[in-house]
C-alpha positions as CSV (number, residue, x, y, z in Angstrom):
1,X,1.8,-130.9,-58.6
2,X,5.1,-129.3,-57.8
3,X,7.7,-131.0,-55.5
4,X,10.3,-129.0,-53.6
5,X,13.2,-130.4,-51.8
6,X,15.2,-128.3,-49.4
7,X,18.5,-129.0,-47.7
8,X,18.3,-126.6,-44.7
9,X,21.2,-124.7,-43.3
10,X,21.7,-121.6,-41.1
11,X,23.0,-119.2,-43.8
12,X,21.6,-120.6,-47.0
13,X,19.4,-123.5,-48.4
14,X,19.9,-125.7,-51.4
15,X,16.7,-126.2,-53.3
16,X,15.5,-128.7,-55.9
17,X,12.2,-128.3,-57.8
18,X,10.5,-131.1,-59.7
19,X,7.3,-132.3,-61.3
20,X,5.9,-135.8,-61.6
21,X,6.2,-135.8,-65.4
22,X,9.8,-134.5,-65.6
23,X,11.4,-135.3,-62.3
24,X,13.8,-132.7,-60.9
25,X,13.8,-129.7,-63.2
26,X,15.9,-127.1,-61.4
27,X,18.4,-126.8,-58.5
28,X,19.6,-123.6,-57.0
29,X,20.5,-122.0,-53.7
30,X,18.7,-119.3,-51.7
31,X,19.7,-117.1,-48.8
32,X,18.2,-117.9,-45.3
33,X,16.7,-114.4,-45.0
34,X,13.2,-113.3,-45.8
35,X,14.1,-112.1,-49.3
36,X,15.5,-115.5,-50.3
37,X,12.5,-117.4,-48.9
38,X,10.1,-115.0,-50.6
39,X,11.9,-115.5,-53.9
40,X,11.5,-119.3,-53.5
41,X,7.7,-119.0,-52.8
42,X,7.2,-116.7,-55.8
43,X,9.1,-119.0,-58.1
44,X,7.1,-122.0,-56.9
45,X,3.8,-120.3,-57.4
46,X,4.7,-119.4,-61.0
47,X,5.2,-123.1,-61.7
48,X,2.2,-124.2,-59.6
49,X,-0.5,-121.6,-59.0
50,X,-2.4,-123.8,-56.5
51,X,-0.4,-123.7,-53.2
52,X,-2.2,-126.8,-52.0
53,X,-0.5,-128.7,-54.8
54,X,3.0,-127.7,-53.7
55,X,4.7,-130.3,-51.5
56,X,7.9,-129.4,-49.7
57,X,10.2,-131.9,-48.0
58,X,12.9,-130.8,-45.7
59,X,14.8,-132.0,-42.7
60,X,13.4,-129.7,-40.1
61,X,10.0,-128.7,-38.7
62,X,11.0,-125.4,-37.0
63,X,12.2,-122.0,-38.1
64,X,11.2,-119.0,-40.2
65,X,11.6,-121.0,-43.4
66,X,9.0,-123.5,-42.3
67,X,6.6,-120.8,-41.0
68,X,6.8,-118.9,-44.4
69,X,6.1,-122.1,-46.3
70,X,3.1,-122.9,-44.2
71,X,1.8,-119.3,-44.5
72,X,2.1,-119.6,-48.3
73,X,-0.3,-122.6,-48.1
74,X,2.2,-125.2,-49.1
75,X,2.1,-128.8,-47.8
76,X,5.2,-129.1,-45.6
77,X,6.5,-132.7,-45.0
78,X,9.4,-132.7,-42.5
79,X,11.5,-135.9,-42.6
80,X,14.2,-137.4,-40.4
81,X,17.7,-136.8,-41.8
82,X,18.3,-140.6,-41.5
83,X,15.7,-141.1,-44.2
84,X,17.6,-138.9,-46.6
85,X,20.9,-140.5,-45.7
86,X,19.6,-144.0,-46.5
87,X,18.7,-142.8,-50.0
88,X,22.2,-141.5,-50.9
89,X,24.7,-143.3,-53.0
90,X,26.9,-146.2,-51.8
91,X,29.5,-143.7,-50.4
92,X,26.8,-142.2,-48.1
93,X,28.7,-138.9,-48.3
94,X,26.9,-135.8,-47.3
95,X,26.2,-133.4,-50.2
96,X,23.8,-130.5,-49.9
97,X,22.6,-130.4,-53.5
98,X,22.1,-134.2,-53.6
99,X,20.2,-134.1,-50.3
100,X,17.9,-131.4,-51.8
101,X,17.4,-133.6,-54.9
102,X,16.5,-136.6,-52.7
103,X,14.0,-134.5,-50.7
104,X,12.4,-133.3,-54.0
105,X,12.0,-136.9,-55.2
106,X,10.4,-137.7,-51.8
107,X,8.0,-134.8,-52.3
108,X,7.0,-136.2,-55.7
109,X,6.4,-139.7,-54.4
110,X,2.8,-139.9,-53.3
111,X,3.4,-143.4,-51.9
112,X,6.0,-142.3,-49.5
113,X,4.7,-142.4,-46.0
114,X,5.3,-138.8,-44.8
115,X,3.6,-136.9,-42.1
116,X,2.2,-133.5,-43.0
117,X,3.1,-130.7,-40.7
118,X,-0.2,-129.2,-39.6
119,X,-0.3,-125.4,-39.3
120,X,-1.9,-123.9,-36.2
121,X,-2.5,-120.3,-37.4
122,X,-1.0,-117.1,-36.1
123,X,-1.2,-118.1,-32.4
124,X,0.5,-121.4,-33.1
125,X,3.3,-119.7,-35.1
126,X,3.8,-117.3,-32.3
127,X,4.1,-120.1,-29.7
128,X,6.6,-122.0,-31.9
129,X,8.6,-118.8,-32.2
130,X,8.6,-118.4,-28.4
131,X,9.7,-122.0,-28.1
132,X,12.6,-121.5,-30.5
133,X,13.7,-118.3,-28.6
134,X,13.5,-120.2,-25.3
135,X,15.6,-123.0,-26.6
136,X,18.2,-120.6,-27.9
137,X,18.2,-118.8,-24.6
138,X,18.7,-122.1,-22.7
139,X,21.6,-123.0,-24.9
140,X,23.2,-119.6,-24.3
141,X,22.7,-119.9,-20.6
142,X,24.3,-123.3,-20.4
143,X,27.3,-122.0,-22.4
144,X,27.8,-118.9,-20.3
145,X,27.4,-120.9,-17.0
146,X,30.0,-123.4,-18.1
147,X,32.4,-120.6,-19.0
148,X,31.7,-118.9,-15.6
149,X,32.2,-122.2,-13.7
150,X,35.5,-122.8,-15.5
151,X,36.7,-119.2,-14.5
152,X,35.6,-119.5,-10.9
153,X,37.4,-122.8,-10.4
154,X,40.7,-121.0,-10.7
155,X,39.8,-117.6,-9.3
156,X,36.9,-117.9,-7.0
157,X,36.3,-121.5,-5.7
158,X,34.4,-120.3,-2.7
159,X,31.6,-119.2,-5.1
160,X,31.4,-122.7,-6.5
161,X,31.2,-124.2,-3.0
162,X,28.4,-121.8,-2.2
163,X,26.5,-122.3,-5.4
164,X,26.6,-126.1,-5.7
165,X,24.3,-126.8,-8.6
166,X,22.6,-123.4,-8.5
167,X,25.4,-121.2,-10.0
168,X,22.8,-119.4,-12.2
169,X,20.5,-118.6,-9.3
170,X,19.7,-114.9,-9.0
171,X,21.2,-114.7,-5.4
172,X,24.5,-116.2,-6.6
173,X,24.8,-113.9,-9.5
174,X,24.0,-110.8,-7.3
175,X,26.6,-112.1,-4.8
176,X,29.3,-112.2,-7.5
177,X,28.3,-108.7,-8.5
178,X,28.5,-107.4,-4.9
179,X,31.7,-109.3,-4.0
180,X,33.5,-110.0,-7.3
181,X,36.6,-111.5,-5.7
182,X,37.1,-114.2,-3.0
183,X,39.2,-111.8,-0.9
184,X,36.3,-109.3,-0.8
185,X,33.8,-112.0,0.2
186,X,36.1,-113.1,3.0
187,X,36.4,-109.5,4.2
188,X,32.6,-109.2,4.4
189,X,31.0,-109.5,7.9
190,X,28.2,-111.9,8.6
191,X,25.9,-109.0,9.2
192,X,26.6,-107.6,5.7
193,X,26.0,-110.9,4.1
194,X,22.7,-111.4,6.0
195,X,21.6,-107.9,5.1
196,X,22.5,-108.6,1.4
197,X,20.4,-111.8,1.5
198,X,17.4,-110.0,3.1
199,X,17.5,-107.3,0.5
200,X,17.5,-110.0,-2.2
201,X,14.4,-111.6,-0.5
202,X,16.3,-114.8,0.2
203,X,14.1,-117.3,2.1
204,X,16.7,-118.1,4.8
205,X,19.1,-115.1,5.1
206,X,20.6,-116.3,8.3
207,X,21.4,-119.7,6.9
208,X,22.8,-118.1,3.8
209,X,25.1,-115.9,5.8
210,X,26.3,-119.0,7.7
211,X,27.1,-120.8,4.4
212,X,29.1,-117.8,3.2
213,X,30.9,-117.7,6.5
214,X,31.9,-121.3,6.0
215,X,33.1,-120.8,2.4
216,X,36.8,-121.6,1.7
217,X,39.3,-118.9,2.4
218,X,41.6,-117.4,-0.2
219,X,44.8,-119.5,-0.7
220,X,43.5,-122.1,1.7
221,X,43.8,-125.9,0.8
222,X,40.0,-126.0,0.7
223,X,39.8,-123.2,-1.8
224,X,41.9,-125.2,-4.3
225,X,39.2,-127.8,-4.4
226,X,35.6,-126.6,-4.1
227,X,34.6,-130.2,-3.2
228,X,36.4,-129.8,0.2
229,X,34.5,-128.1,3.0
230,X,36.0,-126.2,5.9
231,X,33.3,-127.5,8.2
232,X,34.6,-129.8,10.8
233,X,38.2,-128.7,10.4
234,X,40.2,-127.3,13.3
235,X,42.4,-124.3,13.2
236,X,41.1,-121.2,11.4
237,X,37.6,-120.5,10.1
238,X,37.3,-121.4,6.4
239,X,37.0,-117.7,5.3
240,X,39.9,-116.7,7.5
241,X,37.9,-115.0,10.2
242,X,39.8,-116.4,13.1
243,X,40.2,-119.7,15.1
244,X,37.3,-122.1,15.5
245,X,36.9,-125.2,17.6
246,X,37.0,-128.3,15.6
247,X,36.2,-131.9,16.6
248,X,38.8,-133.9,18.5
249,X,41.6,-135.1,16.2
250,X,42.6,-138.7,16.1
251,X,46.2,-139.8,16.4
252,X,48.4,-138.0,13.9
253,X,49.3,-139.9,10.8
254,X,52.9,-140.3,9.6
255,X,54.0,-137.4,7.5
256,X,51.3,-135.1,8.8
257,X,52.4,-131.7,10.2
258,X,51.2,-132.8,13.7
259,X,53.2,-136.0,13.7
């Protein structure tokens, strides 16, 4: 039997090979790409021709490395990183080569309770690849939306007031493309906005146009804070389209402009 311990990383992997008789017999590093993984599989099969007798322990269950090891017929045993951390020395300091050695010893220990990763064939591999791509796309989307939100807070707060929690909605993204500045949005007529919503197959184009009409105006106090709404305020319409009738005001407070 051949045991393989791998400390996984995004650019390279530290590897330890071992046998029951001799313990760890070799340690080296491979590239993350297909060539590095293929070289590891070839070297392992030279030491143990039966792929079913090759046990691999590593701290992940996803990725091209795992798929290649499963395709080679190896027994893949993913473990929690905490298990490896508990087997380090007293200092508990992270060391890639040492973690690979620990994983190799785990692979050689038949009494260690490790769960085998079950391969699911070509269809399963494709589904796992789709899942990985979807996870990466979701992370990228969150990162880009957070950056967009930060930019809009200072340059286009009306868009944040309109979007609420749906900044990434197709209608909002098309609106930002159609009216890229707050001043341009304020200059748009209600009919233009409603026609835009209809063209985008918005479910309630009239209501959407009303919401845009109520968006904070450029350089207004409301636009400085997207949490403030122009609805219910007297004076000018929130997008600067003219006077509106607000509710009756109470007695002016001291220090207010009406006092």
